[in-house]
Each structure stands twice: as C-alpha cells, then as structure tokens.
Wavefront OBJ file of the C-alpha trace (Angstrom):
o trace
v -11.294 -26.625 24.165
v -9.609 -29.802 22.795
v -10.057 -30.418 19.088
v -11.983 -33.641 19.673
v -14.391 -31.815 21.965
v -14.891 -29.141 19.333
v -15.841 -31.847 16.850
v -18.393 -33.290 19.283
v -19.896 -29.843 19.882
v -20.157 -29.255 16.137
v -21.908 -32.588 15.640
v -24.360 -31.981 18.491
v -25.159 -28.462 17.331
v -25.723 -29.669 13.808
v -28.051 -32.403 15.028
v -29.981 -29.875 17.101
v -30.215 -27.610 14.094
v -31.558 -30.378 11.888
v -34.061 -31.634 14.464
v -35.420 -28.435 15.985
v -34.496 -25.689 13.562
v -37.532 -25.968 11.320
v -37.494 -26.347 7.588
v -35.973 -24.366 4.751
v -34.073 -21.149 5.506
v -34.612 -21.444 9.262
v -32.945 -24.832 9.287
v -30.012 -23.503 7.255
v -29.576 -20.489 9.553
v -29.554 -22.786 12.571
v -26.795 -24.797 10.930
v -24.865 -21.571 10.302
v -25.297 -20.642 13.970
v -23.904 -23.997 15.021
v -20.871 -23.567 12.752
v -20.203 -20.050 14.066
v -20.377 -21.115 17.700
v -17.943 -23.938 17.005
v -15.655 -21.424 15.304
v -15.853 -19.139 18.349
v -15.037 -21.942 20.761
v -12.015 -22.961 18.680
v -10.298 -19.658 17.930
v -12.319 -16.722 19.269
v -13.331 -17.143 22.916
v -13.398 -13.345 23.296
v -16.027 -12.881 20.604
v -19.222 -11.466 22.163
v -21.507 -14.025 20.574
v -24.316 -15.203 22.814
v -24.999 -18.930 22.549
v -28.586 -18.322 23.620
v -29.299 -16.019 20.692
v -31.852 -17.311 18.225
v -30.068 -15.696 15.281
v -26.408 -14.787 14.617
v -27.321 -11.961 12.254
v -26.714 -9.295 14.883
v -23.387 -10.669 16.066
v -20.205 -8.724 15.604
v -18.702 -9.383 12.182
v -21.642 -11.479 10.941
v -23.883 -10.372 8.105
v -26.907 -12.243 6.815
v -29.119 -12.088 3.772
v -31.962 -9.588 3.870
v -34.800 -10.783 6.020
v -32.660 -12.916 8.296
v -31.589 -15.494 5.769
v -28.282 -17.368 5.549
v -24.940 -15.983 6.778
v -23.245 -14.373 3.767
v -20.318 -12.521 5.384
v -17.957 -13.231 8.272
v -15.594 -10.284 8.774
v -13.377 -10.307 11.864
v -10.200 -8.344 11.020
v -7.902 -7.823 13.995
v -10.299 -9.623 16.347
v -7.535 -11.427 18.331
v -8.407 -14.829 16.915
v -5.827 -17.424 17.923
v -5.203 -21.019 16.912
v -6.223 -23.469 14.216
v -9.535 -23.151 12.364
v -11.017 -26.667 12.462
v -13.031 -28.283 9.720
v -16.773 -28.116 10.171
v -16.736 -24.412 11.063
v -16.272 -21.862 8.267
v -16.432 -24.755 5.804
v -20.064 -25.311 6.823
v -21.079 -21.718 6.036
v -22.038 -22.758 2.544
v -23.791 -19.482 1.625
v -20.755 -17.396 2.608
v -19.701 -14.754 0.063
v -17.099 -12.828 2.055
v -14.672 -14.274 4.610
v -12.193 -11.901 6.255
v -10.027 -13.165 9.107
v -7.040 -10.927 8.353
v -4.610 -9.533 10.945
v -5.130 -12.209 13.574
v -2.954 -15.018 14.950
v -4.511 -18.001 13.189
v -2.179 -20.954 12.719
v -2.296 -24.387 11.129
v -3.427 -24.722 7.555
v -6.208 -23.247 5.485
v -9.289 -25.300 6.428
v -9.455 -28.313 4.115
v -13.214 -27.958 3.695
v -13.070 -24.352 2.513
v -14.099 -25.655 -0.902
v -17.610 -26.213 0.469
v -18.136 -22.437 0.405
v -19.064 -22.431 -3.259
v -20.579 -18.933 -3.103
v -17.369 -17.331 -1.829
v -16.313 -14.203 -3.738
v -13.744 -12.657 -1.398
v -11.273 -14.388 0.932
v -8.923 -12.315 3.092
v -6.565 -14.307 5.332
v -3.480 -12.053 5.222
v -1.438 -11.223 8.286
v -1.796 -14.545 10.140
v 0.479 -17.533 10.790
v -1.160 -19.978 8.416
v 1.181 -22.683 7.169
v 1.209 -25.619 4.784
v 0.061 -25.794 1.183
v -3.128 -24.487 -0.367
v -5.635 -27.363 -0.022
v -6.906 -29.074 -3.152
v -10.540 -28.257 -2.409
v -9.690 -24.583 -2.522
v -9.693 -24.647 -6.313
v -13.410 -25.463 -6.421
v -14.193 -21.856 -5.397
v -15.122 -20.982 -8.968
v -16.783 -17.658 -8.054
v -13.774 -16.326 -6.127
v -12.724 -12.812 -7.179
v -10.475 -11.496 -4.389
v -7.845 -13.600 -2.647
v -5.226 -12.348 -0.187
v -3.007 -14.910 1.534
v -0.040 -12.559 2.022
v 2.109 -12.387 5.176
v 1.605 -15.973 6.254
v 3.770 -19.094 6.167
v 2.204 -20.775 3.157
v 4.560 -23.238 1.489
v 4.603 -25.409 -1.597
v 4.372 -24.404 -5.215
v 1.800 -22.264 -7.001
v -0.465 -24.842 -8.528
v -1.627 -24.737 -12.157
v -5.064 -25.370 -10.611
v -5.313 -21.619 -10.088
v -6.399 -21.525 -13.738
v -9.755 -22.892 -12.597
v -10.455 -19.617 -10.771
v -11.420 -17.762 -13.936
v -13.018 -14.813 -12.121
v -10.020 -14.049 -9.935
v -9.176 -10.305 -10.080
v -6.866 -10.022 -7.045
v -4.189 -12.554 -6.093
v -1.818 -11.569 -3.271
v 0.668 -14.254 -2.175
v 3.622 -12.132 -1.060
v 5.686 -12.717 2.098
v 5.229 -16.472 2.332
v 7.463 -19.489 1.826
v 6.372 -20.501 -1.667
v 8.818 -22.353 -3.870
v 9.142 -23.818 -7.338
v 8.183 -21.939 -10.475
v 5.149 -20.009 -11.619
v 3.007 -22.052 -14.019
v 4.080 -21.136 -17.548
v 0.486 -21.419 -18.759
v -1.027 -19.356 -15.935
v -4.110 -17.752 -17.464
v -6.382 -15.614 -15.298
v -8.193 -13.344 -17.767
v -9.654 -10.954 -15.174
v -6.547 -10.606 -12.993
v -5.837 -6.966 -12.101
v -3.743 -7.043 -8.918
v -0.988 -9.615 -8.400
v 1.957 -9.981 -6.019
v 4.315 -12.848 -5.136
v 7.186 -10.735 -3.786
v 9.397 -11.922 -0.929
v 9.080 -15.625 -1.678
v 12.811 -16.193 -2.109
v 12.440 -19.818 -3.191
v 10.411 -18.946 -6.276
v 12.541 -19.342 -9.378
v 12.241 -19.524 -13.141
v 10.622 -17.260 -15.694
v 7.689 -14.923 -15.188
v 4.788 -16.266 -17.303
v 3.860 -14.253 -20.366
v 0.428 -13.505 -18.882
v 2.113 -11.670 -15.967
v 4.796 -9.846 -17.946
v 2.836 -6.582 -17.747
v 2.773 -6.515 -13.947
v 5.174 -4.158 -12.115
v 8.609 -5.422 -11.120
v 7.739 -4.848 -7.445
v 5.224 -7.707 -7.709
v 8.165 -10.114 -8.095
v 10.852 -8.491 -5.907
v 12.612 -10.668 -3.359
v 12.291 -13.798 -5.501
v 14.539 -15.711 -7.862
v 12.275 -15.021 -10.823
v 13.443 -13.529 -14.089
v 12.050 -12.293 -17.363
v 8.966 -10.161 -17.887
v 9.475 -6.863 -15.998
v 12.649 -8.283 -14.402
v 16.077 -8.860 -15.891
v 16.196 -11.391 -18.734
v 16.593 -15.035 -17.854
v 19.894 -16.699 -18.589
v 19.811 -20.004 -20.403
v 20.258 -22.581 -17.676
v 19.093 -25.569 -19.689
v 21.639 -28.385 -19.999
v 23.608 -28.471 -23.244
v 22.303 -30.746 -25.953
v 24.238 -33.955 -26.669
v 27.237 -33.449 -28.907
v 26.572 -34.538 -32.485
v 28.785 -37.039 -34.227
v 32.070 -35.639 -35.498
v 31.743 -33.866 -38.816
v 34.432 -33.438 -41.459
v 36.573 -30.326 -41.150
v 35.251 -27.207 -42.806
v 37.099 -26.733 -46.108
v 38.957 -23.464 -46.554
v 37.132 -20.774 -48.528
v 37.932 -20.610 -52.233
v 40.620 -18.159 -53.255
v 39.293 -14.766 -54.213
v 39.685 -13.761 -57.819
v 42.260 -11.108 -58.517
v 39.701 -8.717 -59.986
v 37.412 -8.783 -56.876
v 36.811 -5.235 -55.521
v 35.798 -6.443 -52.053
v 38.735 -8.715 -51.241
v 41.096 -5.857 -50.347
v 40.827 -2.294 -49.069
v 41.936 0.315 -51.531
v 44.809 2.641 -50.749
v 42.414 5.611 -50.460
v 40.270 3.794 -47.891
v 43.282 2.953 -45.774
v 44.459 6.560 -45.849
v 40.996 7.797 -44.824
v 40.856 5.433 -41.869
v 44.301 6.568 -40.718
v 43.371 10.254 -40.903
v 40.105 9.654 -38.997
v 41.851 7.714 -36.240
v 44.438 10.454 -35.812
v 41.745 13.123 -35.557
v 39.821 11.115 -32.935
v 43.016 10.679 -30.902
v 43.715 14.417 -30.965
v 40.172 15.221 -29.784
v 40.435 12.719 -26.921
v 43.774 14.199 -25.815
v 42.320 17.709 -25.896
v 39.368 16.675 -23.698
v 41.660 14.998 -21.172
v 43.930 18.062 -20.946
v 40.909 20.365 -20.482
v 39.462 18.215 -17.670
v 42.796 18.071 -15.886
v 43.147 21.843 -16.163
v 39.696 22.448 -14.658
v 40.329 19.979 -11.855
v 43.604 21.756 -11.046
v 41.814 25.103 -10.953
v 39.271 23.729 -8.479
v 41.961 22.326 -6.229
v 43.821 25.653 -6.170
v 40.828 27.268 -4.476
v 40.699 24.663 -1.674
v 42.771 24.454 1.488
v 45.300 21.673 1.164
v 44.008 19.887 4.284
v 40.355 19.548 3.159
v 39.212 16.046 2.318
v 36.994 16.118 -0.802
v 34.994 13.170 0.502
v 34.317 14.739 3.889
v 30.747 15.635 4.737
v 30.209 19.383 4.390
v 28.123 19.614 7.565
v 29.767 19.311 10.963
v 26.914 18.076 13.132
v 26.763 15.327 15.682
v 24.346 12.787 14.248
v 22.903 10.174 16.586
v 22.218 6.903 14.828
v 18.717 5.539 15.165
v 19.989 2.512 17.072
v 21.618 4.901 19.603
v 24.763 2.781 19.673
v 27.207 5.189 18.108
v 27.623 8.928 17.667
v 29.477 10.046 14.572
v 30.991 13.482 13.967
v 31.439 14.474 10.357
v 34.205 16.758 9.161
v 33.540 20.273 7.950
v 34.672 22.641 5.239
v 35.034 25.879 7.206
v 36.269 27.911 4.287
v 33.146 27.118 2.240
v 30.232 26.080 4.376
v 30.288 29.046 6.737
v 30.871 31.709 4.112
v 28.126 33.256 2.032
v 28.604 34.863 -1.350
v 29.206 38.236 0.350
v 31.998 36.768 2.437
v 30.090 36.964 5.734
v 29.957 33.970 8.010
v 26.343 33.876 9.093
v 23.012 32.135 9.248
v 20.277 34.241 7.650
v 17.137 34.533 9.775
v 13.784 35.240 8.151
v 11.020 36.929 10.079
v 13.189 38.206 12.931
v 15.858 36.876 15.277
v 15.039 33.839 17.472
v 14.123 34.211 21.153
v 17.336 32.408 22.064
v 20.084 33.711 19.723
v 22.329 31.228 17.937
v 24.672 31.404 14.992
v 25.884 29.010 12.312
v 28.689 27.548 14.416
v 26.264 26.809 17.248
v 23.879 25.122 14.855
v 26.500 23.078 13.064
v 27.991 21.763 16.302
v 24.649 20.954 17.907
v 23.724 17.405 18.847
v 21.427 16.161 16.116
v 19.393 13.078 15.293
v 18.486 11.993 11.794
v 14.715 12.145 11.464
v 14.441 11.036 7.879
v 15.987 10.959 4.444
v 14.022 11.789 1.342
v 14.585 12.760 -2.256
v 14.787 16.439 -1.269
v 17.429 15.936 1.406
v 18.005 14.806 4.999
v 16.201 16.207 8.041
v 17.814 16.419 11.479
v 16.484 17.321 14.902
v 19.182 19.553 16.381
v 19.393 20.361 20.084
v 21.431 23.516 20.663
v 24.006 23.813 23.431
v 22.497 23.633 26.876
v 19.187 22.492 25.447
v 18.238 26.126 24.813
v 16.210 25.260 21.707
v 15.318 22.345 19.459
v 15.087 22.980 15.730
v 14.612 20.933 12.572
v 17.427 21.303 10.053
v 16.843 20.323 6.441
v 20.060 19.654 4.529
v 19.006 19.926 0.902
v 20.270 17.626 -1.784
v 22.873 19.018 -4.134
v 21.277 21.025 -6.929
v 22.520 23.892 -9.125
v 20.515 26.815 -7.711
v 21.589 30.449 -7.946
v 21.767 32.280 -4.610
v 19.275 34.941 -5.653
v 16.730 32.298 -6.738
v 17.271 30.363 -3.530
v 16.973 33.480 -1.341
v 13.796 34.707 -3.044
v 12.157 31.269 -2.866
v 12.976 30.893 0.831
v 11.590 34.363 1.534
v 8.292 33.391 -0.117
v 8.121 30.158 1.883
v 8.900 31.955 5.140
v 6.086 34.430 4.485
v 3.518 31.610 4.701
v 2.471 31.501 8.355
v -0.323 29.193 9.524
v -0.982 27.141 12.631
v -0.725 23.940 10.570
v 2.507 24.806 8.754
v 5.920 24.218 10.299
v 7.381 27.772 10.447
v 10.629 28.410 8.574
v 13.096 30.425 10.693
v 16.459 30.617 8.908
v 18.536 29.438 5.978
v 22.155 29.058 4.948
v 23.415 29.149 1.379
v 26.757 28.320 -0.136
v 27.778 26.702 -3.375
v 28.134 23.267 -1.768
v 25.760 23.507 1.185
v 22.172 24.632 1.607
v 20.317 24.400 4.922
v 16.795 25.303 6.036
v 16.014 25.730 9.742
v 12.459 25.371 11.059
v 10.810 25.066 14.446
v 10.786 21.471 15.613
v 7.132 20.541 15.960
v 5.161 17.426 16.734
v 5.896 13.931 17.979
v 6.687 12.222 14.688
v 5.854 11.935 11.029
v 2.487 10.440 10.116
v 4.247 7.760 8.045
v 6.180 6.579 11.118
v 3.064 6.483 13.282
v 1.204 4.467 10.638
v 3.971 2.077 9.604
v 6.713 2.333 12.245
v 10.277 3.538 11.805
v 11.674 7.028 12.015
v 14.147 6.482 14.830
v 12.418 6.033 18.178
v 8.952 6.456 16.655
v 6.950 3.253 16.655
v 3.693 2.401 14.994
v 1.006 4.086 17.046
v -2.516 2.977 17.853
v -4.366 5.687 15.984
v -8.118 5.444 16.180
v -10.297 6.816 13.421
v -11.090 9.997 15.340
v -7.376 10.774 15.691
v -6.778 10.039 12.024
v -9.645 12.286 10.970
v -8.376 15.140 13.156
v -4.857 14.759 11.737
v -6.303 14.788 8.219
v -8.280 17.935 9.011
v -5.214 19.790 10.326
v -3.143 18.801 7.288
v -5.970 19.748 4.906
v -6.221 23.185 6.494
v -2.472 23.704 6.077
v -2.516 22.741 2.405
v -5.680 24.800 1.783
v -3.899 27.829 3.239
v -0.970 27.324 0.836
v -3.399 27.144 -2.069
v -5.246 30.227 -0.836
v -1.955 32.121 -0.918
v -1.601 31.301 -4.620
v 1.038 28.584 -4.182
v 1.163 24.803 -4.266
v 2.970 22.325 -2.032
v 4.356 19.965 -4.655
v 5.377 17.111 -2.354
v 2.459 16.035 -0.175
v 3.071 12.667 1.475
v 2.658 11.152 4.926
v 6.310 11.722 5.861
v 5.768 15.467 5.313
v 2.881 15.573 7.789
v 4.135 15.843 11.376
v 1.657 14.783 14.066
v 1.490 16.589 17.400
v 2.093 14.864 20.717
v -1.587 14.351 21.521
v -2.264 12.793 18.104
v -5.121 15.155 17.344
v -3.423 17.696 15.083
v -0.640 18.042 12.540
v 1.768 20.333 10.712
v 2.636 20.272 7.012
v 6.343 20.493 6.158
v 8.552 20.864 3.053
v 6.066 23.028 1.173
v 7.534 24.591 -1.957
v 10.793 22.646 -1.934
v 9.807 20.366 -4.813
v 9.558 23.371 -7.115
v 13.019 24.448 -5.968
v 14.777 21.090 -6.400
v 12.431 18.962 -8.485
v 14.358 19.141 -11.769
v 17.076 16.793 -10.459
v 14.687 14.121 -9.115
v 13.602 11.073 -11.170
v 9.811 10.808 -11.227
v 9.957 7.091 -10.502
v 11.103 7.879 -6.963
v 7.863 9.660 -6.079
v 5.275 7.668 -8.009
v 3.330 6.570 -4.915
v 1.818 10.023 -4.344
v 2.349 11.683 -7.721
v -0.669 12.706 -9.769
v -0.743 10.991 -13.191
v -0.556 14.282 -15.114
v 2.646 15.499 -13.390
v 5.708 15.268 -15.624
v 7.799 18.051 -14.058
v 7.963 18.338 -10.285
v 8.684 22.056 -10.524
v 5.295 22.625 -12.140
v 3.105 20.712 -9.716
v -0.365 22.248 -9.559
v -2.961 22.593 -6.837
v -4.956 19.815 -8.513
v -1.876 17.581 -8.244
v -1.657 18.468 -4.527
v -5.272 17.337 -4.117
v -4.428 14.003 -5.722
v -1.434 13.493 -3.424
v -3.523 14.439 -0.392
v -6.140 11.905 -1.484
v -3.447 9.206 -1.498
v -2.519 10.228 2.063
v -6.176 9.856 3.079
v -6.245 6.370 1.550
v -3.027 5.534 3.394
v -4.582 6.632 6.697
v -7.762 4.636 6.093
v -6.169 1.431 4.814
v -2.960 1.392 6.851
v -1.095 0.490 3.658
v 1.726 2.598 2.215
v 1.670 3.567 -1.454
v 4.367 2.414 -3.848
v 7.928 3.735 -3.315
v 6.946 5.365 -0.027
v 8.248 3.395 2.966
v 11.477 1.336 3.028
v 10.752 -2.288 3.857
v 7.164 -2.134 2.559
v 6.233 -3.245 -0.926
v 3.471 -0.691 -1.227
v 0.686 -0.677 -3.804
v -0.963 1.741 -6.195
v -3.462 2.773 -3.511
v -6.054 4.503 -5.729
v -6.126 1.519 -8.105
v -6.271 -1.028 -5.277
v -9.067 0.749 -3.412
v -11.142 1.173 -6.548
v -10.732 -2.504 -7.398
v -11.961 -3.565 -3.958
v -14.798 -1.053 -3.729
v -15.972 -1.929 -7.229
v -16.741 -5.438 -6.030
v -18.546 -4.043 -2.949
v -16.040 -5.458 -0.478
v -15.571 -1.973 0.949
v -15.101 -3.142 4.548
v -11.865 -4.856 3.496
v -10.327 -1.510 2.611
v -10.028 -0.249 6.178
v -7.062 -0.783 8.476
v -7.815 -3.618 10.912
v -7.160 -1.307 13.879
v -10.114 0.932 12.952
v -12.360 -1.522 11.109
v -14.326 -2.413 14.260
v -15.199 1.174 15.288
v -18.937 0.830 14.795
v -19.720 4.419 15.828
v -17.517 5.737 13.011
v -18.458 3.349 10.205
v -20.491 5.895 8.246
v -17.847 8.606 8.636
v -15.117 6.211 7.478
v -17.156 5.573 4.345
v -17.583 9.292 3.766
v -13.860 9.954 4.157
v -13.126 7.057 1.806
v -15.490 8.541 -0.772
v -13.733 11.892 -0.444
v -10.318 10.268 -0.889
v -11.498 8.504 -4.052
v -12.779 11.814 -5.436
v -9.415 13.455 -4.690
v -7.606 10.756 -6.682
v -9.680 11.097 -9.836
v -7.564 10.663 -12.962
v -8.872 13.869 -14.525
v -7.697 16.938 -12.562
v -10.839 18.984 -13.197
v -12.961 16.381 -11.415
v -11.079 16.714 -8.137
v -12.432 18.931 -5.351
v -10.482 21.965 -4.144
v -8.489 21.741 -0.925
v -10.842 24.270 0.675
v -13.743 21.915 -0.059
v -11.721 18.936 1.174
v -11.002 20.694 4.487
v -14.662 21.657 4.922
v -15.890 18.111 4.305
v -13.328 16.583 6.675
v -14.331 19.128 9.328
v -17.941 17.954 9.058
v -16.783 14.315 9.334
v -14.743 15.111 12.463
v -17.664 16.930 14.100
v -19.995 14.011 13.420
v -17.649 11.284 14.654
v -16.883 13.209 17.857
v -20.600 13.727 18.472
v -21.297 10.022 17.906
v -18.458 9.049 20.239
v -19.862 11.315 22.947
v -23.297 9.722 22.559
v -21.792 6.238 22.867
v -19.903 7.268 25.994
v -23.079 8.726 27.514
v -25.069 5.587 26.735
v -22.398 3.341 28.263
v -22.346 5.434 31.458
v -26.140 5.503 31.622
v -26.335 1.739 31.422
l 1 2 3 4 5 6 7 8 9 10 11 12 13 14 15 16 17 18 19 20 21 22 23 24 25 26 27 28 29 30 31 32 33 34 35 36 37 38 39 40 41 42 43 44 45 46 47 48 49 50 51 52 53 54 55 56 57 58 59 60 61 62 63 64 65 66 67 68 69 70 71 72 73 74 75 76 77 78 79 80 81 82 83 84 85 86 87 88 89 90 91 92 93 94 95 96 97 98 99 100 101 102 103 104 105 106 107 108 109 110 111 112 113 114 115 116 117 118 119 120 121 122 123 124 125 126 127 128 129 130 131 132 133 134 135 136 137 138 139 140 141 142 143 144 145 146 147 148 149 150 151 152 153 154 155 156 157 158 159 160 161 162 163 164 165 166 167 168 169 170 171 172 173 174 175 176 177 178 179 180 181 182 183 184 185 186 187 188 189 190 191 192 193 194 195 196 197 198 199 200 201 202 203 204 205 206 207 208 209 210 211 212 213 214 215 216 217 218 219 220 221 222 223 224 225 226 227 228 229 230 231 232 233 234 235 236 237 238 239 240 241 242 243 244 245 246 247 248 249 250 251 252 253 254 255 256 257 258 259 260 261 262 263 264 265 266 267 268 269 270 271 272 273 274 275 276 277 278 279 280 281 282 283 284 285 286 287 288 289 290 291 292 293 294 295 296 297 298 299 300 301 302 303 304 305 306 307 308 309 310 311 312 313 314 315 316 317 318 319 320 321 322 323 324 325 326 327 328 329 330 331 332 333 334 335 336 337 338 339 340 341 342 343 344 345 346 347 348 349 350 351 352 353 354 355 356 357 358 359 360 361 362 363 364 365 366 367 368 369 370 371 372 373 374 375 376 377 378 379 380 381 382 383 384 385 386 387 388 389 390 391 392 393 394 395 396 397 398 399 400 401 402 403 404 405 406 407 408 409 410 411 412 413 414 415 416 417 418 419 420 421 422 423 424 425 426 427 428 429 430 431 432 433 434 435 436 437 438 439 440 441 442 443 444 445 446 447 448 449 450 451 452 453 454 455 456 457 458 459 460 461 462 463 464 465 466 467 468 469 470 471 472 473 474 475 476 477 478 479 480 481 482 483 484 485 486 487 488 489 490 491 492 493 494 495 496 497 498 499 500 501 502 503 504 505 506 507 508 509 510 511 512 513 514 515 516 517 518 519 520 521 522 523 524 525 526 527 528 529 530 531 532 533 534 535 536 537 538 539 540 541 542 543 544 545 546 547 548 549 550 551 552 553 554 555 556 557 558 559 560 561 562 563 564 565 566 567 568 569 570 571 572 573 574 575 576 577 578 579 580 581 582 583 584 585 586 587 588 589 590 591 592 593 594 595 596 597 598 599 600 601 602 603 604 605 606 607 608 609 610 611 612 613 614 615 616 617 618 619 620 621 622 623 624 625 626 627 628 629 630 631 632 633 634 635 636 637 638 639 640 641 642 643 644 645 646 647 648
C-alpha cells in the first residue's frame, strides 16, 4: 500500500475509534487497534490479524493489560516484516511497554514518533536494516531500560542525550555505522550491558564510566583507553613560547664533593660485575648451541623442521585447493618401543587399517580448538570414515597418555563418540574415533564448520539434542569422571537432528595445563582455575551455558570466530530480571506457541545450572531427567496440535 494511502487509513481508523469506540479504556483500545492495523498494512501483510476483530488482545504478538485494557506489548521477532515503519503506527501505541521487532527486514529510520511511547521499558530492533540517525524524540523515553539496536545500519554519532535515559541497563549498538566519539561525560548509573563493537568509524577515548566494560565491547572500532590500549596524544602542539635566554652551565663542583666522581673501588667493582655477566651469557649461548646440535644429530638430514608432522590430505573448507603436508617418517610412525603401529583400543576395526593408511587418507578439517585440530578422514576406497584428533603439543609421558586413553576408551555409551585407536610419539599424538553425526551443534546454530550451514532447528529438535547430550554427560559422571570441556562444538548432532553425541571427554584434564583460561571463558565455571581439575559441578555449569546458547541462538564469549559473543548467564539473568523473558529466545523458535511453557522450563533449568555457587547446581542425572520430561511434554503437545489441525 502506498505511504499516502497508509496515512489516510490511519486517519480514518482513528476517527472511527474516536467516534464509535466508546469512552475511556474502550476508546483507547480502539485507537490501539487502528494503529496496529495500519502497522500490518505497512510492513506485515502476512500477519494473521483480522480487521473485523473487536479486540487485538488475542492477535499474534500482541499483549494487553489485564481485563482487555490497552496494548502493552508488541513482540514480533522473525515475523517476516518488510519495509519502513510509518509514523502513526507504533508511535500511537502510547501505553506500550515492550516493543520487539528484531530479526526482520525493516528498513528506513527508527519511527520519528517513537518518543510518544512514554511507557516503553524495552525496545528490541536488532537484526534489521534500519538506517539513519537516532531520532531526537527517542531521548524522551525516560523509563527505557533495555535497548538493542545492533546489526542495523544506524549512522551518526552517539548523542550526549543518552544521559537522559537514567534507567538504561542494556545498551547494544554494535555492528552499525556509527561515527565520531563517545561522549566523555556519558553517565548511565544503571548500565550493566554495553556494546559498540564493529563501528569502525568510532574514534577517541573510552569514557571513564565505561572503562570497566570488557574489551570485546569496543572491538572493531578506533577507540582507545579504558580496557583497550592507551591513547596516544594526538592533540596539536601548543604554540611555541617566546625565545628564552640560554640555560647557564651548572656551577663547577667543589673539589671535596664525594658525588662528583666515582671512586676507584666503585669503578673496579663495576668492571668485575660486567665481566662476570659476560661470562655467564657466553656459557648460556654455548650450552644452547650444544643442545641444538645434539637434537639435530638425531634427525635425518633431509627433514624440514618446519614441516607438518602429519602427512594427511586436508581439504580446505572452500574446496578450492588440496594441500599435502610433509611427514617425519622416522618419528611420527615409531612408538617408544620402536614399532610402527597404530594402537587400537577395544579390539581391531571391522575394516583393518594401519598408521600409513590413516595418515595418507583424504581428510577434511572439521574444526580447530584449544585442544587440537579434528579431521574427518576417509580411508582408501571409502572403506571407512573416522574422526582424527591431532592433539596440541604438550609434554605428556607415554605411560600417562596410554593410561588416560585406556580410561576414555572404556567409557561406552550411545551418546558418546567411541574412541577406537591412538598414536603416540614425542612430537605427535593422535586419537581416532568413529565419525558420527552431521555436524557440530555450534555450526548448526551459528553456521560455519566447512559445508555445515546454520540449520533451522525447531525447539523440539533442540530439546532432543539437549537430552541426548545430557545423557552422555550424566553417564560420564556416573562412571566417576568429568568431561572438562563441554561446549556446543563438542556436541555432534545426528543427521535427523533429533539426537547427539558428546566428544572430547577427558581431554581437558590431559592437556589443560598448557591452555590459558581466557581462551575458554565462555563456558568455564567461575570457580575453575585449573582445567585439569574440572569437577562435575563445573560440567553442569558449562552444560547450562550450552542450554542457554540453544535457547537464545547467541554464542557465549570466545566461542565462535566472527561472533562477538556475550556472557550468556549474565545477559539472560539481566533480561529475565526485568520480566522481558520472551526476548531471550532465538527468533526462529520464539513463535512456537505449543512449546512456550516448555521453553520457559528449559530456560529455568539452564539458569539453575549456571548458578555461581557450585552446590546450588543440579546434578547431570537430574538435568537429564528434567529435560526428558520437557521433551515428552512438547512432543505430546505437538501431536495434539497436529490432530486438532487435521480435525478442523
């Protein structure tokens, strides 16, 4: 509908509301209905809102005050809204408290009359194509607490007028086209969550009030100071002062001064110390050269020290080039006993293969993590497909490695990827497992991982995947062990997207000493200071973060390349605390009405798992049991809905 026609419709509907809508609340609700219908005609023709309805309170995404009063919430995430939101639509919903139009294709600017919504507490417009500057009337929303304008095309500077929004607790402006500097006097006393990353035209110093925010909140900008590197002084030099007389030479020192010259004893001491330091340095250099020569004597002369120690054919994810790395046959294929072999655990494979066959198999990189790199290797003739984990370099004795692998291989469960073989040498350590599933959960949620693209996972699929993973982790705990590295990239989803396998269990304890904690902070429990001593309670915390990731569709910090990530437990608690719980859920599952209650129950469970105090977290056995009940209920509700739709 043309914009002029929309304006006429709005005017007519408003007149009808004022003339025939009655007095008081009924008149106001009629005006809200008129504004909503104009909004639908402008950007949401697919919305199932009946124009003949006497009240909008039962419409999809619309919530009214108790008793059929004014419209207080309009929540349409991922509703395929397209186009420009005209004035006289959402701006006329003056009792609105929550407005969520995230993950649509809205364009144009933020409606100029948004300031009319004086009761607004939460505004979520992220993931659209909104452009232009923040309108001036926006800063009259004095009750606003949550604001997310990220992933749009907003331009202009960040106005000092934001200081008027004294109740603002969340301010997300990342991935826009903002420029200029941050206001030096920015003062938002209740601000908890803040992000302006990936606005490359933002420059200048981080205000003192934001200096305590994480560096990731400012990445991809030209900002400095605060959690970032110090600012260099770019101010222009001050005017040169008038010439001053030359500085007179210092007065001559008196002959009896003890500080004007070094004594003979001091000079001798300095000389002796310098000579001793030189001798020590020479001794260190000679020792290092001797050790380096000893190492080279044990190597074949034709081995390149920089060559990769694994000779596998690795297909790049863009499938443009195949690269063969060079091998170290004298080292990589020889165990401590001198035998060239791959050690199988739990019996020989159905289709026999040896180390040479494995190392020369065609392989694709599935992922790289802080424990190592994982390949999918297809053996000659396509006889078998296995997953090969090339572990990061770490000083591990062969006996310790062998015993640890034997313990891991002994854990057999339908939701654990079975470990089949290992190879150990001083410079190379490999683990071979069955290749299972269609892709890692992280890739299905966020994209990436070679050919794996972001999948359309409904809530039922997500709940079933969570149940399978919970059962796998609960089995590990029941065996007296802990996983130590639970994250979405270590949960492999099956091809039908209704089950999963847990991978990499126990490897963190084996290699964790060499890994900086900052690299795994997104899933790490707050009490963990040594990855080798991760507890079952810490596993529960990490699993809770995975549940939050599945429900929100957002990756945690330091989890997925190309995504900023957030502290998921903190973010979810901040949103739920203000009772904007619906904004937590991923837009692709937010409209599944039959599963709304179960989503809330799974969210509650995830929050319990991520309690700060370990003793307050449930056990994994309890977590699995509760998720099983959620899955049963949501499947039963889905079956009822299907039956009702067929009956009608």
